[in-house]
Each structure stands twice: as structure tokens, then as C-alpha cells.
Phi, psi and omega in degrees: 000322184290331177295338180269341182281333182249101181247132177262135176267117175241153181279133185246130176252087174267098185122205180262157179284140177281122177252132183294141184288321185212135173247123182254129176253124180268161179297328181275005170105350175293151174236141178235126174258137184247110176266148181283159178265170178299319181295321174300317184291330180286324177294323176294319178300321179292320184296317177299319177299323191276359180292164183298132177261135180292130184249130173272101188291342179291341180264359180276151171284174186300316182299303179292329176300307179301308184300317183296316181288326177295319182291325178295318184286324179293313180295318179289330176290319178298315184294318177292320181293323179294318181295316178295320178301317178295319181295320179292317179300322182288323179297314182273358178073029181255044187261355183275156183298155181296320179251038179298322182303321181293316181297317177301316177302315180298317181288326179296311182303315183298319177296320181293317177297317176301316175300317180296319177296322179294320180298316183297318178295319181291325179292319176302313180298320180290323176298318175298317178293322178297316182292329175293316179296318178299317177290329176294322181290327180284328177286328182233080184290341183289340184277346179279123177280139178279122178238141179298144179286136182280135179266008181107338181231145180237156184235126175247127177270115180243128175239148180242140176251131180261137178269140173289142183289146178283156179296150175289345182283325183243083181291139177275126188285345177273352179249139175246132184289146181283146181291147179264141178291150177249000000 
């Protein structure tokens, strides 16, 4: 009976220790550890199994040996062609999308329509403001100043006053005579 009464509780690590998949360090000093789920671990194990397996070609028969080398040549040829194609396209400047001109035209037309709608909205707002001011003037005619109707031309009356020149005998030290054209 005494052996059941005293039970020690110890920390048991049955399996592997959880290692965080990713540790994120924040600017304020906080740290967040991201652990993977069991599904993620299973997917990783499947991906590891699907990786390229090293083949000992000396133990293959003629059929698989020939097939292995043909497959290897084909995949490396495709990789080289893909790489060279990208480099040549970059060299000749043909990296833009085939119908980029149509996409650019669409956005240009869309921008013009938006600008036109904005102008129409501003014009309508100005017309409403002007109409409201006109109604206010018609309701309160005393506030309106009488201005002559313009006939299309305006006349400005400008007059000049000439100051008498000071005598040359008593020159003013604050005035400089204007130069005479030669």
C-alpha cells in the first residue's frame, strides 16, 4: 500500500522535442516561436521521400541504364534551353508581356474617364454655387452694386502728375538724376 501513496511526478519526454519551425524577432524585443503542426511534419516527410534518389548505374541492366541516361540528358537540355532563353530574351529586350500595349491603353482610357468625371462633377458644383448666388442676389437686390454693363471694351482713365524738378543749384542728396540716352 505505501508504494501507491508516494508517487513521483517526473517530466516525461515521450517522443521528440518540439523545435520551433520559425522564430520571429520583433523590433521591440519580443520573440514569437512558431511550431509546426503534425500535418506539416507529414508533408515534409513525404517531400523528403520524393527527392532524387541516387542511382548506382553500374548495377542497372541495359534498358533502365539507357532510360536513366536519356532522361538525365533530356532534363539537363531543357534546363539549359530555359536558362539560355531567359538570357536571350533579356538581351533582345523581349521580356514585356505580349499584349502590354492593350493593358496600357485600358488604364489610359480609364484614367481619362475618371478625370472627365471629376471635371464634370466640379463644373456641376460650380454651376450650383453660381445659381445659389444668383438666387441670393435676386432675393436681396439692395446688396447688389450697380455696375455699368460692359460693351465689350473698357476704358481706364489714367492721369500723371509731374513733379517740378529741383533746381540744379540745390541738389537733393536722396535723388539721383536719370541717365540720358545717347
